[in-house]
C-alpha positions as CSV (number, residue, x, y, z in Angstrom):
1,M,-0.1,-0.2,0.0
2,K,1.5,3.3,-0.9
3,R,2.2,5.9,1.6
4,K,-0.4,8.7,0.3
5,E,-3.4,5.5,0.6
6,R,-2.3,4.4,4.1
7,R,-2.9,8.3,5.3
8,C,-6.5,8.1,3.9
9,N,-6.7,5.2,5.4
10,S,-5.6,6.7,8.8
11,S,-7.9,9.6,8.4
12,Q,-10.7,7.4,7.9
13,Q,-10.4,5.6,10.4
14,K,-10.1,8.8,12.8
15,I,-13.0,9.4,11.6
16,K,-15.4,6.4,12.0
17,K,-13.5,6.2,15.5
18,A,-14.9,9.8,16.3
19,F,-18.7,9.5,15.4
20,R,-18.8,5.9,17.4
21,E,-17.1,7.6,20.5
22,T,-19.4,10.9,20.1
23,A,-22.5,7.9,19.6
24,K,-21.8,6.2,22.8
25,R,-21.1,9.5,24.7
26,F,-24.3,10.6,24.2
27,A,-25.8,7.0,24.1
28,T,-24.6,6.1,27.8
29,K,-25.3,9.8,29.0
30,E,-28.9,10.8,27.0
31,L,-30.3,7.4,26.2
32,A,-29.7,4.2,27.9
33,P,-31.1,5.8,31.2
34,G,-34.7,6.3,30.2
35,Y,-34.9,3.8,27.9
36,Q,-37.6,1.5,29.5
37,E,-39.5,4.3,30.5
38,R,-39.4,5.7,26.6
39,A,-40.3,2.5,25.6
40,R,-44.1,2.3,27.5
41,G,-45.2,5.5,25.4
42,H,-46.0,5.7,21.4
43,V,-44.4,8.8,21.0
44,L,-40.4,9.6,20.6
45,D,-39.0,12.4,22.6
46,R,-38.5,15.3,19.3
47,A,-36.2,17.4,21.5
48,L,-33.8,14.0,21.9
49,I,-33.8,13.6,17.9
50,K,-33.0,17.2,18.0
51,E,-30.1,16.8,19.9
52,M,-28.8,13.4,17.9
53,G,-28.9,15.7,14.3
54,A,-27.0,18.6,16.0
55,L,-24.2,16.1,16.6
56,G,-24.1,14.6,13.1
57,L,-25.8,11.5,14.4
58,I,-28.1,11.0,11.6
59,A,-27.1,10.0,8.2
60,P,-24.0,11.4,8.1
61,D,-23.5,8.8,5.1
62,L,-26.2,11.7,2.8
63,P,-24.3,13.9,0.1
64,E,-22.9,17.2,1.0
65,E,-25.0,19.0,-1.8
66,F,-28.2,18.4,0.7
67,G,-26.0,19.7,3.9
68,G,-24.8,15.8,4.6
69,L,-21.6,14.6,5.3
70,G,-21.0,12.3,2.4
71,E,-19.4,9.9,4.9
72,S,-19.2,5.9,4.9
73,C,-22.0,3.4,5.1
74,V,-19.6,2.0,7.9
75,T,-19.9,5.6,9.9
76,S,-23.9,5.1,10.0
77,G,-23.6,1.6,11.1
78,L,-20.8,2.2,13.7
79,I,-24.0,5.1,14.8
80,T,-26.5,2.5,14.6
81,E,-24.9,-0.1,17.0
82,Q,-24.5,2.4,19.6
83,I,-27.6,3.9,20.0
84,A,-29.2,0.4,19.7
85,Y,-26.9,-0.5,22.6
86,A,-28.6,2.0,25.0
87,D,-32.3,2.4,23.3
88,F,-33.4,0.4,20.7
89,N,-36.2,2.4,19.3
90,I,-34.1,5.5,19.1
91,S,-32.0,4.1,16.8
92,Y,-35.0,4.0,13.9
93,I,-34.6,7.5,14.0
94,Q,-30.7,6.7,12.4
95,L,-32.1,3.6,10.2
96,L,-34.8,5.4,8.3
97,G,-32.5,9.0,8.4
98,S,-29.9,6.8,6.4
99,L,-33.1,4.7,4.0
100,M,-35.4,7.5,3.9
101,G,-32.9,10.4,3.3
102,G,-31.3,8.4,1.0
103,M,-34.4,7.4,-1.1
104,V,-35.4,11.0,-1.0
105,A,-31.7,12.3,-2.1
106,Q,-31.2,10.0,-5.0
107,H,-34.8,10.0,-6.6
108,A,-36.4,12.8,-5.7
109,S,-36.9,15.9,-7.1
110,R,-33.5,18.6,-6.3
111,E,-36.7,20.9,-4.5
112,I,-37.7,18.0,-2.4
113,A,-34.4,17.4,-1.1
114,S,-33.3,20.7,-0.4
115,E,-35.9,21.2,1.6
116,W,-36.2,17.8,3.7
117,V,-33.2,16.3,3.2
118,P,-31.6,19.1,5.9
119,K,-34.6,18.5,8.5
120,V,-33.6,14.7,8.5
121,L,-30.5,15.7,9.2
122,A,-31.2,18.2,11.9
123,G,-33.7,15.7,13.7
124,E,-36.8,18.0,12.7
125,A,-38.7,15.6,10.1
126,I,-39.3,12.0,10.1
127,I,-39.8,11.0,6.3
128,G,-41.3,7.0,6.6
129,L,-41.9,4.6,4.4
130,G,-45.4,3.6,2.6
131,L,-44.9,0.1,1.0
132,T,-46.7,-2.7,2.8
133,E,-50.2,-3.2,2.7
134,P,-53.2,-5.1,4.5
135,R,-53.3,-8.0,2.1
136,G,-49.7,-7.7,0.7
137,G,-47.0,-8.6,3.5
138,S,-44.5,-9.9,1.8
139,D,-45.9,-9.6,-1.4
140,A,-44.5,-6.3,-1.4
141,A,-45.2,-5.4,-5.0
142,N,-48.5,-6.4,-5.1
143,L,-50.1,-3.1,-4.2
144,I,-53.6,-2.1,-5.0
145,L,-53.4,1.3,-3.7
146,K,-54.3,3.2,-6.3
147,A,-52.9,6.6,-8.1
148,K,-55.1,8.3,-10.7
149,K,-53.9,10.9,-12.9
150,S,-55.5,13.9,-12.3
151,G,-55.2,17.7,-14.0
152,N,-50.9,18.2,-12.9
153,G,-50.8,15.7,-10.5
154,W,-52.2,12.5,-9.2
155,R,-55.0,11.3,-6.7
156,L,-54.2,8.3,-3.8
157,N,-56.6,6.3,-2.7
158,G,-55.9,3.1,0.1
159,E,-54.1,2.2,3.3
160,K,-50.8,2.0,4.1
161,T,-50.5,-0.2,7.5
162,S,-47.4,-1.5,9.7
163,M,-45.7,1.9,8.4
164,S,-43.0,3.1,11.2
165,F,-43.6,6.6,13.0
166,S,-47.1,6.0,11.2
167,E,-48.3,8.8,13.4
168,Q,-45.1,11.2,13.9
169,A,-43.9,11.1,10.2
170,D,-44.1,14.5,8.9
171,A,-44.0,13.2,5.1
172,A,-43.6,9.5,3.1
173,V,-42.3,8.1,0.3
174,V,-45.8,6.2,-1.1
175,F,-45.8,3.4,-3.3
176,A,-48.8,3.4,-5.2
177,R,-50.2,1.4,-8.8
178,T,-50.1,3.4,-11.5
179,G,-50.2,0.9,-14.0
180,D,-52.4,-2.6,-14.7
181,P,-52.4,-4.6,-11.6
182,N,-51.1,-7.6,-13.6
183,D,-48.6,-5.6,-14.4
184,G,-46.7,-6.5,-10.5
185,A,-43.6,-4.4,-9.4
186,R,-43.7,-2.9,-13.2
187,G,-46.8,-0.8,-12.8
188,V,-45.8,0.9,-9.8
189,S,-44.9,4.1,-8.8
190,A,-43.4,6.1,-6.1
191,F,-44.6,9.6,-4.3
192,F,-43.2,11.3,-2.0
193,V,-45.9,13.1,0.2
194,D,-46.4,15.6,2.6
195,L,-48.4,13.3,5.3
196,N,-50.0,16.8,7.1
197,Q,-52.7,17.4,4.4
198,D,-56.7,17.0,4.4
199,G,-57.4,13.3,2.7
200,I,-55.2,11.9,5.3
201,S,-56.2,9.7,8.7
202,R,-53.3,8.0,10.9
203,T,-53.9,5.0,13.5
204,H,-51.3,3.0,15.5
205,F,-50.8,-0.2,16.8
206,D,-50.4,-1.5,20.2
207,D,-47.6,-3.5,19.6
208,I,-46.0,-5.6,22.3
209,G,-42.6,-4.1,21.3
210,T,-41.2,-1.0,19.8
211,K,-44.1,1.2,21.1
212,P,-42.4,4.8,20.5
213,V,-41.7,3.8,16.8
214,G,-45.8,3.7,16.6
215,R,-46.4,1.3,13.6
216,G,-49.5,1.7,12.3
217,S,-51.7,2.7,9.1
218,V,-52.0,6.0,6.7
219,F,-55.5,6.0,5.1
220,F,-55.9,8.4,1.7
221,D,-59.0,9.7,0.7
222,D,-58.7,11.7,-2.9
223,V,-55.3,12.8,-1.9
224,L,-53.5,15.3,-4.3
225,V,-50.0,14.7,-4.9
226,P,-48.0,17.3,-7.3
227,A,-46.7,15.6,-10.7
228,E,-43.3,16.7,-9.7
229,N,-43.6,14.8,-6.2
230,M,-43.5,11.3,-8.1
231,M,-40.1,9.6,-7.7
232,A,-38.0,7.3,-10.3
233,E,-39.5,6.5,-13.3
234,Q,-42.9,6.0,-13.7
235,D,-44.2,2.7,-13.2
236,R,-40.7,1.9,-12.8
237,A,-40.0,2.9,-9.3
238,F,-40.3,-0.5,-7.6
239,A,-37.1,-1.9,-8.4
240,T,-35.1,1.0,-8.6
241,I,-35.7,2.5,-5.3
242,M,-35.9,-0.8,-3.2
243,S,-32.4,-1.5,-3.7
244,G,-31.7,0.6,-1.1
245,F,-32.4,-2.0,1.5
246,D,-29.7,-3.5,1.2
247,Y,-28.7,-0.8,2.9
248,S,-30.8,-1.2,5.8
249,R,-30.7,-4.9,5.9
250,A,-27.6,-4.4,7.1
251,L,-27.9,-1.4,10.0
252,I,-31.0,-3.5,11.4
253,G,-28.6,-6.1,11.5
254,L,-26.6,-4.2,13.8
255,E,-29.4,-2.1,15.5
256,C,-31.0,-6.0,16.9
257,L,-26.9,-6.7,17.4
258,G,-26.6,-3.4,19.6
259,A,-29.4,-4.8,22.2
260,A,-28.5,-8.6,22.2
261,Q,-24.5,-6.7,23.4
262,V,-26.0,-5.0,26.1
263,S,-27.8,-7.6,27.4
264,V,-25.1,-10.0,27.5
265,D,-22.2,-7.5,28.8
266,E,-25.3,-7.2,31.8
267,T,-25.3,-10.6,32.2
268,W,-21.6,-10.7,32.6
269,A,-21.8,-8.6,35.5
270,Y,-24.8,-10.4,37.2
271,V,-23.1,-13.5,37.3
272,R,-20.0,-12.7,38.3
273,E,-21.5,-11.0,41.7
274,R,-24.0,-13.8,41.9
275,E,-23.3,-16.8,44.3
276,A,-25.2,-19.7,44.8
277,F,-23.4,-22.9,46.7
278,G,-20.5,-20.4,47.9
279,A,-19.1,-19.2,44.8
280,P,-20.5,-17.0,41.8
281,I,-22.4,-18.8,39.5
282,V,-20.2,-17.7,36.6
283,Q,-17.8,-20.6,37.8
284,Y,-20.8,-22.9,36.5
285,Q,-20.5,-24.2,32.6
286,G,-24.1,-23.7,32.4
287,V,-23.7,-20.5,32.7
288,S,-20.3,-19.0,31.5
289,F,-21.2,-21.2,28.5
290,P,-24.5,-20.5,27.0
291,L,-22.3,-16.3,27.1
292,A,-19.4,-17.3,26.0
293,E,-21.5,-19.0,22.8
294,A,-23.6,-15.1,22.5
295,E,-20.0,-13.2,22.5
296,T,-18.9,-15.7,19.4
297,Q,-22.2,-15.2,17.3
298,L,-22.1,-11.4,18.4
299,T,-18.5,-11.2,17.1
300,M,-19.3,-13.0,14.0
301,M,-22.2,-11.3,13.5
302,R,-20.9,-7.9,13.5
303,Q,-18.4,-8.8,11.3
304,L,-21.3,-10.0,8.7
305,C,-22.9,-6.7,9.1
306,Y,-19.6,-4.1,8.6
307,Y,-18.5,-6.4,5.8
308,T,-22.0,-5.9,3.8
309,L,-21.1,-2.0,4.8
310,D,-17.8,-2.1,3.6
311,L,-19.4,-4.0,0.5
312,R,-21.5,-1.3,-0.2
313,D,-19.4,1.6,0.4
314,R,-16.7,0.0,-2.3
315,G,-19.5,-0.1,-4.9
316,L,-19.7,-4.1,-4.3
317,P,-22.4,-6.2,-4.9
318,H,-24.1,-7.0,-1.5
319,T,-27.7,-8.4,-2.0
320,A,-27.2,-12.1,-0.6
321,E,-24.6,-10.7,2.3
322,A,-27.6,-7.9,3.2
323,A,-30.5,-10.3,3.1
324,M,-28.3,-12.6,5.9
325,C,-28.3,-9.8,8.3
326,K,-31.5,-9.4,8.1
327,W,-32.6,-12.9,8.6
328,Y,-29.7,-14.0,11.0
329,L,-29.6,-11.6,13.6
330,P,-32.9,-10.7,14.6
331,K,-33.6,-14.2,15.2
332,T,-30.1,-15.1,16.8
333,A,-30.5,-11.4,19.1
334,C,-33.5,-13.0,20.6
335,E,-32.3,-16.1,21.6
336,I,-29.7,-14.5,22.7
337,L,-31.6,-12.1,25.2
338,H,-33.9,-14.9,25.9
339,Q,-31.0,-16.7,27.4
340,C,-29.5,-13.8,29.1
341,L,-33.6,-13.4,30.7
342,I,-33.2,-16.9,31.9
343,L,-29.9,-16.6,32.9
344,H,-31.0,-13.8,36.1
345,G,-33.5,-16.2,37.1
346,H,-36.9,-15.2,38.6
347,Y,-35.3,-11.5,38.7
348,G,-35.1,-12.1,35.3
349,Y,-38.6,-12.4,34.5
350,T,-39.7,-8.9,36.6
351,T,-40.4,-5.8,34.2
352,D,-37.7,-4.1,36.3
353,L,-34.6,-5.8,34.2
354,P,-34.6,-4.3,30.3
355,H,-33.7,-8.0,28.6
356,H,-37.7,-9.0,28.0
357,Q,-38.1,-5.2,26.6
358,R,-34.8,-5.4,24.8
359,Y,-36.9,-9.3,23.7
360,N,-39.9,-7.8,22.4
361,D,-38.2,-4.9,20.6
362,V,-36.0,-7.2,18.7
363,L,-38.8,-9.3,17.8
364,G,-40.5,-7.5,16.1
365,L,-38.0,-7.1,13.5
366,Q,-38.7,-11.0,12.5
367,I,-40.9,-10.3,11.3
368,G,-40.9,-6.5,9.9
369,D,-38.6,-5.6,6.8
370,G,-38.7,-8.9,5.3
371,T,-39.5,-11.9,6.8
372,A,-36.1,-14.7,7.4
373,Q,-38.7,-16.7,4.2
374,I,-38.0,-13.7,2.2
375,Q,-34.6,-13.3,2.9
376,K,-33.4,-16.9,2.3
377,L,-35.5,-16.3,-1.4
378,V,-33.3,-13.5,-1.9
379,I,-30.3,-15.1,-0.9
380,A,-31.1,-18.2,-3.0
381,R,-31.9,-16.1,-6.1
382,E,-28.2,-14.0,-6.0
383,K,-26.6,-17.6,-5.6
384,V,-28.3,-19.0,-8.7
385,G,-30.8,-16.8,-10.2
386,R,-34.1,-16.7,-10.9
387,V,-34.8,-20.1,-11.3
388,A,-34.5,-20.2,-7.3
389,L,-38.3,-18.4,-7.2
390,Q,-39.8,-20.6,-9.6
391,Y,-42.0,-24.0,-8.7
392,D,-43.0,-26.6,-10.4
393,K,-45.9,-26.1,-12.1
394,K,-46.6,-29.6,-12.4
395,A,-46.8,-30.1,-9.0
396,K,-49.1,-27.2,-8.1
397,G,-51.0,-28.6,-10.7
398,A,-50.8,-32.4,-8.8
399,A,-51.4,-30.8,-5.5
400,K,-54.8,-29.7,-6.7
């Protein structure tokens, strides 16, 4: 490696370390103490979000032309992990900032991006994702929310569900059908929609976890959207914009990892202090081995997530790796969190400790943003092509 390249790499590492340390200080001081209390409510503290923005802890990877810092995806991952270590729900702000801010910066008009991306970076606005519909679930391209041409714009009618920050988001990227329903993903367009306008109503679900994220439904009743608010190409937005999910899937992995790591750290401390039969229980292999296994899993999963983000930073394919992050980390993090709760004995079954809260928060990501089954299909497709997504028509006929 040349001297100039070494200096450049050293500088980049220092920048990443500085962001990580800033995120860790903020998370330790401002987020960790109130995590459980905030987790019982349905609204995030906007003051905390603005403080994150002021520290540069929201989407530092966004382009400088819109007020971003132009940092790496790895840097955003480091921040996500540190925030999730203290408050899993607040880490959604960084994740959505990178995902949705990136969508708007890349695919919305310059006027919209210039107005909204700086607000996202400052923690002054939340942009949601209107994709899932009640009948669709994992079949994300099977959309029925209709966008009908109306003068110099489009009118939206229908429902989006399972949307994070459904009642709190200031705007959303809404996917709607502009083409023939039989065209599947090829008849789908995306629109940037200000959610504070007539014709829009919203609800939130009473979920068992991630309550402050406020998942819920958004209803569109003849909502007029200007033509210039269409993002990407008409009827071709689905595949174009959805590529951003290769990024968010790795960040989701780091969210889950942060929550699991803090519980493992807390459990190591507990089993060193807790005594049974005259000795700290950490001396018993039945106690220490599960934690040793968890540390091994966390280390390997961390490497997978940052490897995926590094591939993205270098412009290399990372779809399969991102899908691995999305299905394996939520599942394994839940298993680790369950083990930490059990190792705390009867005390772990109380609401005094945060393990059950972290478990409930992480559990939702085994379902949302693409199930394990969908991610495995993605991995198979990347390895052997679209034949992995086809099925035997003769077998289907026989089954009838």
